[in-house]
N, C-alpha and C positions, 0 to 999 in steps of 0.2 A: 245585607247579599250581595255578593260579588254579581256584579255583570256579567251573564252567562255569553252575549255577543261577545265576540274576537274580531279584534280588524285585517287579523292577517295569519297564514299558516305557521309562519314562527310563532304565534301566542299561541293557538291551536299545538304547538309540542311542546311548548310550556308548561301547559295545563296537562297535557298528558302524561306529560314525565312524572308532576307533581302527583297526579291522581291515582297511576298505574303502581303495583307490584312493581321492582325493580326486574323480576324475569319475564312479567310480562309486556313491561315495556324495550326492554333488548331486544326480546324476542320480535318487534317490530323495524328495530332498527336494521336489527340482521349484517348485509354490510358482509365480505369476506377478504380473510386475509389483511392487507393492511387499510384495507375501504379505498383502496385509490379511486378505484370505479365508482363506490358511492358518495366521492366527493366531488368526479371531473363531471359525473349526473348532471350534478346540479351547478359547480363553478363553471362549466361552458356557456350558458345561460347568459351569465355576465361581459361575455367576453364578444358577444351581439350586442351592437346599439343600434339606435333609433336616433333618425333629425325628425323630430316634428315640424307641420306644419303650423301656420296661427292665423289665416283665413283663408274662405273658402270651403270651409271643413263644411261637411257632410251632418246635417242635423239630425238626418233618424238614423240608424249602424242597424245592419239586419246580420244575427249571430248564428243564423240557424247550417245547416250542411248536412249531408244525407251519409251514412258510413251503411256499406252492403244494401244499399237502398230503404235503409231504415232510418225516419226525418229523426235527426235532434238538435233541439231548440238552444243548442251551443254547443262545440268544439270539442264539449269534451265529458266523457265517459268514463267512468266506472273500473278499472282493474280488477280481473279474478285477483283475491287474497286468500287464506288458507284460514284453520281457525281462528274465531275472531272473541277470541272467550274478551275482548275488552269491555264491550259491553253487552247483557243480558239478549235484549232482541236480535244484535249482530246483522245477520247480513240482513235483516228484514227491515229493517230501522236503515238501510245504505240502501237497497232497493226501494223505499216509499219516498226517501228524502230524493233518489234518482226521476224517479217518477212524478216528485211534485214539482221537481225543474226541469221536466220533459227530456230527458236525457236515459242512455244506457247504462246496463250493469252487467261485469260478466263476472259468474256465481265458480267461485275453485271449487276442481274437485273432493278437495277438502277442504272444503266451504260446512260450517258448522248448522249451517240450514240446508233443507233439500229443496232439489230443483224446481219441486211443485209449490212447495210452501212462498218461495222468491217470486215466479212466472204472476202468483196469484194476484199478488199489492205492484207485480211493476212488469206488464208483458212484453216491455224490453229487454229483456234479459238473455244474456248470449252464455251458453254454458261452456266454461271454460274444460277441456279433455288434457289430458297425462297421460301418455303413452304407457301406463300400464295393464298388466295383464297380459292375456290373450287377445286371439285378434275376438271371436267370441262375443269375450268379457266386455272387449274395446267398443265391440256395437252393440250389446247390451245398452250400457252407459246414453252410449249417440242415441238407439230408440228409444231409450226412457224421456232423454232430455227431449227428443222430440214430439211424444204423448205428450208430454206437460205441458209442450207448445211455445220452448226455446225458441226465439229469434234467430240463432247461426248455435253456430261451433266457434272454439278457440281451441286452435290446436296449440299448445305450450312445449316448445322445444328448446328452453333458453337454461335451462338450470347444469352447464357441466360449469364444476364452482369444488374450491378445496374449504375443506371440511373447520377450517382454522380459522381464527379472527384472534389479529394483536391486540384485543382487549376486553378477548373472553368471549365464548361463546352461554346464553343464559340455561338454565337448568331448566328445563321444558319435562315436567311428569307424563307420565303414558297415562294413567291414572288416576284419581282424585278420590284412593280409599283416605279412610282413618289414620292410616300411617304419613299419606302424603300429605292433607291436611297438616297434622300435628308439625310435619318440618316445614313446610311453608307459612304458617302461623304469623312469626315474625315479621315475615315482608305484606301480608292484608292486616294484620292489626297493624301500621304506621300508616296504611290506607286506611282509613277506616270508611269516604266517601263511598270507596270503591265495594267495599268489601258491603256496604247500606247496599248499594245499588243491587247488590245479586243477593240478600236476605231478603229484600220487598218482591222481588222474581220468584220466589221461590222453592228456586233451581240452584245447580251446581253450574260453574263453565262446561261447559260440552266437549271432552277431547276427542268426540269421535266423527269419522268423516262418511256421514248418510247417502253421501252421492258416490259411495264406492259400494255400497253393499249388494251382497248376491241374495239372487232369492233363497228363501229362507234361512238365511244367515243373520246374524246379528253385525250392525257395522261397527267396519275396524276401528281400531284408535287410532290415531295420525300415525302413528308409528309404525300400525300394522302398515296400513297404506303404502307411508313410505317408500318401506323393506318390498311389500310389493314391488313398487314404480322402479325402483334403483334396482331391483333383482330382472327385472326383464329387460328380454335383449334391445339394444338399441335401433329404432327404429332407420330405415332406407327410406331414399324417395321411391323405389315400389311400395313399399308400405305404406307412404303417404297417396300415392295415386292409388291403391286398394282401397283406402278411406277414403277418397274423393269419389271412387267411382261405388260405393254404398251409400253416399248420401249426396242427396243433390240440396242440402239448403242450404244459406250462406254460412261458406270456412274462411274463418283465418288462422293463417299462421303466425305464434306470436313468436318472438325472439331472434326476427333474422340483422347480424349486421355485418353481412360482408352484400355485397352486388353479386358475387355469380350466385349464392343461395339465394337472392331473393328472383335470379331470372329462372331458378328450377323452380320455385313454388311456383310464381307463373307460369310455366309449364305443365306441371300436375292438374293445374287447375284451378288453384288457392282465386276467394274473388276478396280477398283483403291479409294485407300481412302489418306487424306489427314491429315496428323498431326497438327493438326492446336488449339490454342485458341485466333484466331479470330484479332489476334497480339494485346494481351494484354486486350481487350475490354470484356473476356470472365469476369465470378467476379472473382474479386482480387484477389489473393494468386494462383491460378492455375496454375500449374507447367509450366517451360516454354517448348515450342514442343518439343527441341533437346533434350530434358530430356527422353520424352515417346516415342521417334524412338526405341530404343535397344529393348526391351521387345515386340513391337507390329511386327517391324519388321522380330525381328526371328521366328512368332510365325504363320503369316500370307503370311511374305512376297514371299513367294514360289506359294501362291495362288492368290494375288492382286498386283498392283504395290503400294506401299509404297511412299511414298509424302510427303514432311514436310514444311509446312508457318510458319513463324514466327522469324523475329530479324534477319534473316539474312542482312550483310553488308558488307561481303567481299567473293571475292572466296572460299578462307582458311576456312570460316563458309561452300558452299558447299562440300566442300572437307569433312570434318567433320559431315555432316550431309546425305553425301553418305556412309562415312565409317562406318556408324554406322547404315545404311542399308535402306535408301531411295533412289530413283529410281532418283531423281528427288526434286528440292527445287524450291517453288512457292515467286517470289518478291510481296512484296507490297511497303511502303510506298521510299523504295528503290527507285523506279523508278517514282513515285511521286514526288521526290525531285529532278530526272533529268527533270522531263519535266516540272518542275513550274522553274526552273535554266536554261534550253535552249530548249524548245520543245519536239521536232521528237529526235533531235541531243543530245540531252539530256541522252534520253530514253535507246539510241544507245552506248556513254559513260559512262552510267551503265552498263548496260551485258557489252559492251567492259573489264570495271574495274574484272569485273565477273571472264573473258572469263581468262582473264591474272592471276587472282588469283590460279585461279585452274592447269591454266597450272603449275603455280610455282609452288604448293604442289603438283601436281603427280609430276615435276621432281626433289623435293627433296625427296621424301619418293620410288624412284626408281621404279614406274609405268609406264607402255605402254600408260594405259588407264584408266576411272575415275568406269569401270568396275571391274577391280582388283581391287582396298578400301577393307578392311575390317576391322574390329575395332582392328586387332594387330599392323594397320596403328597410332595409336593414345594412348597416356599417359591418359588413363580413372583413374580421383581421385577415392578413395571410397565412397558410397555416391552418385557417381553422378548420375546414375538412381531413382526414386523416383516410385517405380511400383504402378499402380492401380489396381484394375481391374483383378487381376491374378486368376482366378478358382482354386480353390483348388485343384483339379487332376491336374493340369498343375505344373511342375518340374518347382522349381527356383532357380538358379547358385545363392550363399551366396554370 
């Protein structure tokens, strides 16, 4: 039997590709247009360097941090991602893994498990809210999350994107009826391990979105919820201020890529922002999120918690992001590869990879805590930070 443990996220991805039906795997890859942003999210980290010390190193390193007042054992959180048909336990396996490693999870509005189920296995759960439906519907979802015990709300506004992908978009069904199962049977039969997992669970992949369910109505399908979201009038800063006025708990805005938007988020009263291009699913040629962190963190990091989402594959990537000003990072595809490779244990494996890499980075840099990391710990090439949205009245270092 193959060793279930893997030593890198790259190996988890290779195993996920081998075990998942191609349509499911490509749905996780996603990206938009040419995939330039998808690539840059990862490649940008390799432009940043270290110059390690060799003596007087810290014998013990503290990886803990806080995000919106919530203690995390390491500066890594689980990013909300939609319908998780990669494994029967889906978000519950991910939430348990995060709890076992002392960190938090973001649960997508489009997730396959309910907010009540996920909070029950990990109280450090943030509910991710898309701006979808009427104000009454939005508030009802917020209230449901609050009543379930969610630690806070993540408002995601970072999905302005092109529908086309140069490598083709995956064929994702709306329902798993008999006709659909016959059509996808050739893919599934080539992945017997994945099919066997679902057979043992006694269920079929759930393509509904129970967190978007309205009272007295069935849970909408993914595409039904998606249609409602895409047909909802786009929010204004006044709409976001309205939401802030109706929710007193921790509130994060995910999708910031410009300083002017970060400043607006502070003015509205958000407690945290996540610098994110939705994992390369925004309009292509959007810069890597790690390139946007420095100027944003420098300007607003003392007023809100600044996080980063996009391209993190190693613990050293986390060290670089934190050194540039992030309080923590949000993992997306990395934990989904782990989930596909080995369920809950695979997600724990990915988090252990991150922990080990962060600890190794701190050791080499002579730091005793992630809180001590600064830009001076990195070798940053000229032109790495591509600054956008810097108001004229703010000074910008050359």
